[in-house]
OpenMM code with the backbone's topology and positions (N, CA, C; nanometers):
from openmm import Vec3, app, unit

residues = "MET TYR LYS THR LEU PRO THR SER VAL LYS SER ASN ILE THR ARG SER ILE THR LYS VAL PHE GLU GLN TYR MET ALA GLU ILE ASN TRP GLU GLU LYS LEU TYR ASN ILE ASN ASP PHE LEU ILE ILE TRP ARG ASN TYR ILE ILE HIS ASP SER LYS TRP TYR LYS GLU LEU SER ASP GLU VAL LYS THR SER SER GLU PHE HIS GLU GLU LEU ALA LEU LYS MET ASN GLN THR ILE THR ARG ILE LEU ASN GLU PRO PRO THR LYS GLU GLN ILE GLU ARG ILE GLU VAL LEU GLN LYS ASN LYS THR PRO GLU PHE ASN TYR SER CYS LYS ALA GLU ALA ALA PHE VAL GLU ILE LYS LEU GLU GLN LEU ASN".split()
positions = [
    Vec3(1.0200, -1.6657, 1.2488),
    Vec3(1.1264, -1.6471, 1.1529),
    Vec3(1.1352, -1.5004, 1.1091),
    Vec3(1.0201, -1.4384, 1.0851),
    Vec3(1.0172, -1.2972, 1.0473),
    Vec3(1.0820, -1.2123, 1.1559),
    Vec3(1.0527, -1.2461, 1.2800),
    Vec3(1.1033, -1.1678, 1.3930),
    Vec3(1.2549, -1.1717, 1.4037),
    Vec3(1.3183, -1.2723, 1.3454),
    Vec3(1.4635, -1.2847, 1.3538),
    Vec3(1.5355, -1.2061, 1.2445),
    Vec3(1.4598, -1.1519, 1.1512),
    Vec3(1.5215, -1.0733, 1.0441),
    Vec3(1.5765, -0.9428, 1.1001),
    Vec3(1.6807, -0.8888, 1.0368),
    Vec3(1.7318, -0.7589, 1.0808),
    Vec3(1.6222, -0.6516, 1.0725),
    Vec3(1.6296, -0.5561, 1.1621),
    Vec3(1.5320, -0.4482, 1.1670),
    Vec3(1.5205, -0.3769, 1.0323),
    Vec3(1.6321, -0.3566, 0.9661),
    Vec3(1.6292, -0.2869, 0.8367),
    Vec3(1.5490, -0.3659, 0.7335),
    Vec3(1.5610, -0.4972, 0.7345),
    Vec3(1.4859, -0.5802, 0.6400),
    Vec3(1.3367, -0.5733, 0.6727),
    Vec3(1.3024, -0.5809, 0.8006),
    Vec3(1.1619, -0.5727, 0.8403),
    Vec3(1.1027, -0.4373, 0.8012),
    Vec3(1.1781, -0.3311, 0.8196),
    Vec3(1.1310, -0.1976, 0.7792),
    Vec3(1.1111, -0.1900, 0.6287),
    Vec3(1.2039, -0.2483, 0.5549),
    Vec3(1.1923, -0.2474, 0.4090),
    Vec3(1.0732, -0.3308, 0.3619),
    Vec3(1.0434, -0.4382, 0.4319),
    Vec3(0.9267, -0.5189, 0.3978),
    Vec3(0.8001, -0.4360, 0.4170),
    Vec3(0.7911, -0.3677, 0.5290),
    Vec3(0.6736, -0.2841, 0.5565),
    Vec3(0.6595, -0.1743, 0.4521),
    Vec3(0.7692, -0.1085, 0.4186),
    Vec3(0.7653, -0.0040, 0.3156),
    Vec3(0.7225, -0.0617, 0.1809),
    Vec3(0.7715, -0.1817, 0.1488),
    Vec3(0.7344, -0.2465, 0.0227),
    Vec3(0.5852, -0.2773, 0.0180),
    Vec3(0.5325, -0.3301, 0.1273),
    Vec3(0.3890, -0.3603, 0.1325),
    Vec3(0.3100, -0.2326, 0.1105),
    Vec3(0.3484, -0.1273, 0.1805),
    Vec3(0.2794, 0.0006, 0.1682),
    Vec3(0.2856, 0.0522, 0.0248),
    Vec3(0.4029, 0.0524, -0.0323),
    Vec3(0.4227, 0.1032, -0.1679),
    Vec3(0.3392, 0.0255, -0.2692),
    Vec3(0.3483, -0.1061, -0.2649),
    Vec3(0.2780, -0.1883, -0.3639),
    Vec3(0.1265, -0.1787, -0.3443),
    Vec3(0.0804, -0.1787, -0.2189),
    Vec3(-0.0627, -0.1679, -0.1943),
    Vec3(-0.1165, -0.0343, -0.2446),
    Vec3(-0.0480, 0.0738, -0.2145),
    Vec3(-0.0947, 0.2052, -0.2587),
    Vec3(-0.0903, 0.2164, -0.4113),
    Vec3(0.0120, 0.1596, -0.4742),
    Vec3(0.0177, 0.1610, -0.6208),
    Vec3(-0.0968, 0.0792, -0.6798),
    Vec3(-0.1223, -0.0372, -0.6228),
    Vec3(-0.2322, -0.1209, -0.6714),
    Vec3(-0.3658, -0.0481, -0.6571),
    Vec3(-0.3885, 0.0108, -0.5416),
    Vec3(-0.5147, 0.0814, -0.5195),
    Vec3(-0.5277, 0.1994, -0.6157),
    Vec3(-0.4188, 0.2680, -0.6453),
    Vec3(-0.4235, 0.3779, -0.7420),
    Vec3(-0.4591, 0.3252, -0.8810),
    Vec3(-0.4056, 0.2082, -0.9163),
    Vec3(-0.4363, 0.1496, -1.0468),
    Vec3(-0.5854, 0.1203, -1.0615),
    Vec3(-0.6507, 0.0867, -0.9507),
    Vec3(-0.7943, 0.0588, -0.9564),
    Vec3(-0.8758, 0.1784, -0.9066),
    Vec3(-0.8103, 0.2946, -0.9012),
    Vec3(-0.8742, 0.4204, -0.8596),
    Vec3(-0.9400, 0.4112, -0.7227),
    Vec3(-0.8810, 0.3325, -0.6349),
    Vec3(-0.9318, 0.3155, -0.4988),
    Vec3(-1.0779, 0.2695, -0.4988),
    Vec3(-1.1172, 0.1953, -0.6011),
    Vec3(-1.2517, 0.1382, -0.6091),
    Vec3(-1.2513, 0.0059, -0.5339),
    Vec3(-1.3080, 0.0070, -0.4142),
    Vec3(-1.3047, -0.1121, -0.3295),
    Vec3(-1.3655, -0.2335, -0.3983),
    Vec3(-1.4682, -0.2127, -0.4774),
    Vec3(-1.5338, -0.3253, -0.5435),
    Vec3(-1.4436, -0.3902, -0.6483),
    Vec3(-1.3410, -0.3190, -0.6936),
    Vec3(-1.2468, -0.3736, -0.7908),
    Vec3(-1.1290, -0.4449, -0.7250),
    Vec3(-1.1158, -0.4286, -0.5938),
    Vec3(-1.0041, -0.4910, -0.5230),
    Vec3(-1.0134, -0.6424, -0.5342),
    Vec3(-0.9014, -0.7032, -0.5731),
    Vec3(-0.8937, -0.8478, -0.5839),
    Vec3(-0.7625, -0.8912, -0.5221),
    Vec3(-0.7718, -0.9667, -0.4148),
    Vec3(-0.6519, -1.0070, -0.3420),
    Vec3(-0.5559, -1.0840, -0.4316),
    Vec3(-0.6081, -1.1661, -0.5205),
    Vec3(-0.5199, -1.2430, -0.6085),
    Vec3(-0.4430, -1.1530, -0.7043),
    Vec3(-0.5098, -1.0505, -0.7568),
    Vec3(-0.4409, -0.9542, -0.8429),
    Vec3(-0.3323, -0.8814, -0.7651),
    Vec3(-0.3666, -0.8398, -0.6432),
    Vec3(-0.2681, -0.7718, -0.5591),
    Vec3(-0.1483, -0.8614, -0.5325),
    Vec3(-0.1722, -0.9877, -0.5005),
    Vec3(-0.0623, -1.0793, -0.4685),
    Vec3(0.0263, -1.1060, -0.5896),
    Vec3(-0.0301, -1.1067, -0.7085),
    Vec3(0.0513, -1.1228, -0.8298),
    Vec3(0.1450, -1.0034, -0.8452),
    Vec3(0.0913, -0.8835, -0.8251),
    Vec3(0.1730, -0.7615, -0.8340),
    Vec3(0.2794, -0.7617, -0.7245),
    Vec3(0.2393, -0.8017, -0.6039),
    Vec3(0.3319, -0.8084, -0.4902),
    Vec3(0.4463, -0.9046, -0.5204),
    Vec3(0.4120, -1.0228, -0.5676),
    Vec3(0.5146, -1.1238, -0.5963),
    Vec3(0.6111, -1.0722, -0.7028),
    Vec3(0.5591, -1.0141, -0.8080),
    Vec3(0.6418, -0.9582, -0.9139),
    Vec3(0.7352, -0.8498, -0.8581),
    Vec3(0.6802, -0.7655, -0.7727),
    Vec3(0.7603, -0.6580, -0.7144),
    Vec3(0.8750, -0.7146, -0.6301),
    Vec3(0.8447, -0.8071, -0.5405),
    Vec3(0.9517, -0.8535, -0.4517),
    Vec3(1.0593, -0.9304, -0.5271),
    Vec3(1.0209, -1.0038, -0.6295),
    Vec3(1.1195, -1.0817, -0.7052),
    Vec3(1.2072, -0.9916, -0.7921),
    Vec3(1.1468, -0.8903, -0.8539),
    Vec3(1.2210, -0.8103, -0.9519),
    Vec3(1.2715, -0.6757, -0.9011),
    Vec3(1.2059, -0.6174, -0.8018),
    Vec3(1.2400, -0.4802, -0.7654),
    Vec3(1.2883, -0.4603, -0.6217),
    Vec3(1.2599, -0.5533, -0.5337),
    Vec3(1.2972, -0.5287, -0.3942),
    Vec3(1.4384, -0.5771, -0.3656),
    Vec3(1.5075, -0.4986, -0.2855),
    Vec3(1.6429, -0.5365, -0.2444),
    Vec3(1.6378, -0.6336, -0.1274),
    Vec3(1.5405, -0.6156, -0.0394),
    Vec3(1.5350, -0.6995, 0.0799),
    Vec3(1.5109, -0.8464, 0.0468),
    Vec3(1.4355, -0.8747, -0.0577),
    Vec3(1.4064, -1.0142, -0.0930),
    Vec3(1.5338, -1.0870, -0.1340),
    Vec3(1.6206, -1.0157, -0.2018),
    Vec3(1.7476, -1.0751, -0.2453),
    Vec3(1.8388, -1.1060, -0.1262),
    Vec3(1.8172, -1.0361, -0.0145),
    Vec3(1.8985, -1.0585, 0.1055),
    Vec3(1.8551, -1.1819, 0.1836),
    Vec3(1.7357, -1.2331, 0.1564),
    Vec3(1.6871, -1.3488, 0.2306),
    Vec3(1.7528, -1.4767, 0.1811),
    Vec3(1.7751, -1.5664, 0.2735),
    Vec3(1.8302, -1.6966, 0.2358),
    Vec3(1.7221, -1.7793, 0.1665),
    Vec3(1.7632, -1.8799, 0.0913),
    Vec3(1.6675, -1.9686, 0.0270),
    Vec3(1.5819, -2.0397, 0.1310),
    Vec3(1.6407, -2.0671, 0.2464),
    Vec3(1.5664, -2.1323, 0.3548),
    Vec3(1.4486, -2.0453, 0.3988),
    Vec3(1.4728, -1.9163, 0.4149),
    Vec3(1.3662, -1.8247, 0.4553),
    Vec3(1.2633, -1.8127, 0.3440),
    Vec3(1.3096, -1.7959, 0.2201),
    Vec3(1.2186, -1.7782, 0.1065),
    Vec3(1.1235, -1.8959, 0.0884),
    Vec3(1.1667, -2.0150, 0.1247),
    Vec3(1.0833, -2.1335, 0.1056),
    Vec3(1.0117, -2.1774, 0.2331),
    Vec3(1.0298, -2.1039, 0.3392),
    Vec3(0.9705, -2.1411, 0.4674),
    Vec3(0.8223, -2.1038, 0.4728),
    Vec3(0.7381, -2.2014, 0.5026),
    Vec3(0.5951, -2.1726, 0.5170),
    Vec3(0.5712, -2.0831, 0.6378),
    Vec3(0.6521, -2.0982, 0.7414),
    Vec3(0.6398, -2.0127, 0.8600),
    Vec3(0.6640, -1.8672, 0.8229),
    Vec3(0.7669, -1.8421, 0.7439),
    Vec3(0.7963, -1.7060, 0.7012),
    Vec3(0.6796, -1.6486, 0.6209),
    Vec3(0.6254, -1.7269, 0.5296),
    Vec3(0.5163, -1.6774, 0.4457),
    Vec3(0.3896, -1.6517, 0.5264),
    Vec3(0.3648, -1.7315, 0.6279),
    Vec3(0.2508, -1.7066, 0.7168),
    Vec3(0.2710, -1.5763, 0.7937),
    Vec3(0.3926, -1.5559, 0.8437),
    Vec3(0.4229, -1.4330, 0.9176),
    Vec3(0.4190, -1.3120, 0.8247),
    Vec3(0.4653, -1.3290, 0.7024),
    Vec3(0.4619, -1.2208, 0.6038),
    Vec3(0.3169, -1.1850, 0.5694),
    Vec3(0.2319, -1.2848, 0.5556),
    Vec3(0.0894, -1.2593, 0.5284),
    Vec3(0.0273, -1.1822, 0.6442),
    Vec3(0.0631, -1.2176, 0.7663),
    Vec3(0.0137, -1.1451, 0.8835),
    Vec3(0.0618, -1.0002, 0.8797),
    Vec3(0.1885, -0.9804, 0.8459),
    Vec3(0.2444, -0.8447, 0.8360),
    Vec3(0.1733, -0.7659, 0.7259),
    Vec3(0.1433, -0.8308, 0.6153),
    Vec3(0.0712, -0.7634, 0.5068),
    Vec3(-0.0662, -0.7187, 0.5561),
    Vec3(-0.1371, -0.8073, 0.6223),
    Vec3(-0.2700, -0.7727, 0.6742),
    Vec3(-0.2623, -0.6575, 0.7731),
    Vec3(-0.1644, -0.6609, 0.8619),
    Vec3(-0.1489, -0.5540, 0.9603),
    Vec3(-0.1181, -0.4214, 0.8918),
    Vec3(-0.0302, -0.4251, 0.7943),
    Vec3(0.0101, -0.3027, 0.7241),
    Vec3(-0.1063, -0.2444, 0.6445),
    Vec3(-0.1778, -0.3281, 0.5737),
    Vec3(-0.2922, -0.2813, 0.4947),
    Vec3(-0.4007, -0.2260, 0.5870),
    Vec3(-0.4244, -0.2935, 0.6980),
    Vec3(-0.5230, -0.2448, 0.7953),
    Vec3(-0.4819, -0.1083, 0.8488),
    Vec3(-0.3531, -0.0921, 0.8788),
    Vec3(-0.3030, 0.0366, 0.9276),
    Vec3(-0.3238, 0.1458, 0.8231),
    Vec3(-0.2932, 0.1149, 0.6972),
    Vec3(-0.3100, 0.2123, 0.5884),
    Vec3(-0.4563, 0.2555, 0.5788),
    Vec3(-0.5459, 0.1581, 0.5801),
    Vec3(-0.6877, 0.1860, 0.5617),
    Vec3(-0.7508, 0.2571, 0.6807),
    Vec3(-0.6875, 0.2459, 0.7957),
    Vec3(-0.7443, 0.3081, 0.9160),
    Vec3(-0.6770, 0.4392, 0.9553),
    Vec3(-0.5744, 0.4787, 0.8820),
    Vec3(-0.5071, 0.6056, 0.9126),
    Vec3(-0.5880, 0.7193, 0.8512),
    Vec3(-0.6457, 0.8049, 0.9342),
    Vec3(-0.7331, 0.9102, 0.8806),
    Vec3(-0.6542, 1.0152, 0.8026),
    Vec3(-0.7228, 1.0802, 0.7095),
    Vec3(-0.6577, 1.1906, 0.6370),
    Vec3(-0.6176, 1.2998, 0.7354),
    Vec3(-0.5113, 1.3698, 0.7015),
    Vec3(-0.4695, 1.4802, 0.7877),
    Vec3(-0.5611, 1.5997, 0.7662),
    Vec3(-0.5613, 1.6867, 0.8621),
    Vec3(-0.6396, 1.8099, 0.8513),
    Vec3(-0.5952, 1.8891, 0.7284),
    Vec3(-0.4647, 1.8916, 0.7046),
    Vec3(-0.4105, 1.9646, 0.5899),
    Vec3(-0.4577, 1.9036, 0.4581),
    Vec3(-0.4598, 1.7696, 0.4509),
    Vec3(-0.5087, 1.7034, 0.3293),
    Vec3(-0.6547, 1.7405, 0.3036),
    Vec3(-0.7346, 1.7324, 0.4083),
    Vec3(-0.8771, 1.7636, 0.3955),
    Vec3(-0.8958, 1.9062, 0.3446),
    Vec3(-0.8208, 1.9997, 0.4018),
    Vec3(-0.8316, 2.1394, 0.3604),
    Vec3(-0.7910, 2.1575, 0.2144),
    Vec3(-0.6793, 2.0953, 0.1736),
    Vec3(-0.6343, 2.1077, 0.0343),
    Vec3(-0.7357, 2.0459, -0.0617),
    Vec3(-0.7892, 1.9309, -0.0249),
    Vec3(-0.8882, 1.8652, -0.1113),
    Vec3(-1.0137, 1.9492, -0.1239),
    Vec3(-1.0587, 2.0084, -0.0134),
    Vec3(-1.1782, 2.0938, -0.0192),
    Vec3(-1.1578, 2.2100, -0.1154),
    Vec3(-1.0397, 2.2690, -0.1130),
    Vec3(-1.0105, 2.3800, -0.2041),
    Vec3(-1.0061, 2.3301, -0.3479),
    Vec3(-0.9373, 2.2208, -0.3710),
    Vec3(-0.9242, 2.1672, -0.5067),
    Vec3(-1.0573, 2.1161, -0.5620),
    Vec3(-1.1407, 2.0650, -0.4742),
    Vec3(-1.2655, 2.0028, -0.5171),
    Vec3(-1.3789, 2.1035, -0.5377),
    Vec3(-1.3574, 2.2237, -0.4900),
    Vec3(-1.4621, 2.3257, -0.5011),
    Vec3(-1.5068, 2.3404, -0.6467),
    Vec3(-1.6363, 2.3271, -0.6664),
    Vec3(-1.6992, 2.3409, -0.7986),
    Vec3(-1.6511, 2.2374, -0.9005),
    Vec3(-1.6054, 2.1240, -0.8551),
    Vec3(-1.5606, 2.0177, -0.9456),
    Vec3(-1.6607, 1.9025, -0.9424),
    Vec3(-1.6768, 1.8416, -1.0574),
    Vec3(-1.7574, 1.7214, -1.0674),
    Vec3(-1.6728, 1.6174, -1.1382),
    Vec3(-1.6694, 1.4965, -1.0964),
    Vec3(-1.7414, 1.4419, -0.9816),
    Vec3(-1.6710, 1.4766, -0.8521),
    Vec3(-1.7449, 1.4663, -0.7454),
    Vec3(-1.6865, 1.4883, -0.6142),
    Vec3(-1.6225, 1.3571, -0.5696),
    Vec3(-1.4969, 1.3648, -0.5286),
    Vec3(-1.4238, 1.2459, -0.4873),
    Vec3(-1.4418, 1.2216, -0.3377),
    Vec3(-1.4633, 1.0976, -0.3032),
    Vec3(-1.4704, 1.0572, -0.1628),
    Vec3(-1.3399, 0.9888, -0.1252),
    Vec3(-1.3065, 0.9941, 0.0002),
    Vec3(-1.1855, 0.9299, 0.0503),
    Vec3(-1.2055, 0.9000, 0.1982),
    Vec3(-1.1389, 0.7953, 0.2442),
    Vec3(-1.1601, 0.7567, 0.3833),
    Vec3(-1.0325, 0.7395, 0.4627),
    Vec3(-0.9185, 0.7435, 0.3970),
    Vec3(-0.7925, 0.7273, 0.4699),
    Vec3(-0.6874, 0.8214, 0.4112),
    Vec3(-0.5780, 0.8325, 0.4797),
    Vec3(-0.4716, 0.9239, 0.4407),
    Vec3(-0.4162, 0.8902, 0.3018),
    Vec3(-0.3944, 0.7610, 0.2747),
    Vec3(-0.3391, 0.7207, 0.1453),
    Vec3(-0.4372, 0.7503, 0.0323),
    Vec3(-0.5643, 0.7244, 0.0555),
    Vec3(-0.6644, 0.7533, -0.0464),
    Vec3(-0.6778, 0.9043, -0.0670),
    Vec3(-0.6663, 0.9808, 0.0400),
    Vec3(-0.6712, 1.1266, 0.0289),
    Vec3(-0.5548, 1.1776, -0.0570),
    Vec3(-0.4374, 1.1178, -0.0410),
    Vec3(-0.3225, 1.1568, -0.1230),
    Vec3(-0.3515, 1.1283, -0.2702),
    Vec3(-0.4148, 1.0153, -0.2981),
    Vec3(-0.4536, 0.9800, -0.4346),
    Vec3(-0.5541, 1.0817, -0.4901),
    Vec3(-0.6553, 1.1136, -0.4121),
    Vec3(-0.7583, 1.2094, -0.4543),
    Vec3(-0.6962, 1.3463, -0.4814),
    Vec3(-0.6061, 1.3860, -0.3953),
    Vec3(-0.5411, 1.5162, -0.4121),
    Vec3(-0.4667, 1.5222, -0.5468),
    Vec3(-0.3965, 1.4170, -0.5802),
    Vec3(-0.3238, 1.4110, -0.7086),
    Vec3(-0.4224, 1.4159, -0.8247),
    Vec3(-0.5307, 1.3393, -0.8142),
    Vec3(-0.6316, 1.3393, -0.9210),
    Vec3(-0.6900, 1.4787, -0.9410),
    Vec3(-0.7213, 1.5460, -0.8322),
    Vec3(-0.7790, 1.6807, -0.8410),
    Vec3(-0.6786, 1.7804, -0.8983),
    Vec3(-0.5529, 1.7680, -0.8614),
    Vec3(-0.4509, 1.8576, -0.9168),
    Vec3(-0.4381, 1.8379, -1.0674),
    Vec3(-0.4535, 1.7136, -1.1110),
    Vec3(-0.4457, 1.6846, -1.2551),
    Vec3(-0.5633, 1.7452, -1.3310),
    Vec3(-0.6760, 1.7607, -1.2629),
    Vec3(-0.7933, 1.8196, -1.3272),
    Vec3(-0.7814, 1.9705, -1.3429),
    Vec3(-0.6926, 2.0328, -1.2662),
    Vec3(-0.6745, 2.1786, -1.2741),
    Vec3(-0.5877, 2.2200, -1.3892),
] * unit.nanometer
topology = app.Topology()
chain = topology.addChain("A")
for resn in residues:
    res = topology.addResidue(resn, chain)
    for name in ("N", "CA", "C"):
        topology.addAtom(name, app.Element.getBySymbol(name[0]), res)
């Protein structure tokens, strides 16, 4: 069912997953031990119902389809896995090293999205 959606809707779904996941992780300061899938899903559900345009474009049949929700869960897992496995760019690493010089605490990061979060945090400390 997901595969039959227009390309624009599928792209918007992926962007929404990325946006909400990165916002959620920022709220918990990218502390993996604080990650709670149920908390994330509550935020996700609230976002799609109140803020997403693509959700409003779906028919009631799609919205209530268990097949669609299974495929959406798979897409969420794939998107989150992609986010977590995308390495920081060389430029991000260089900027963070400059910003982090002589700063305590030293921030760790493992992916591009987390590096973007760290960079913002370090800029705020300056």
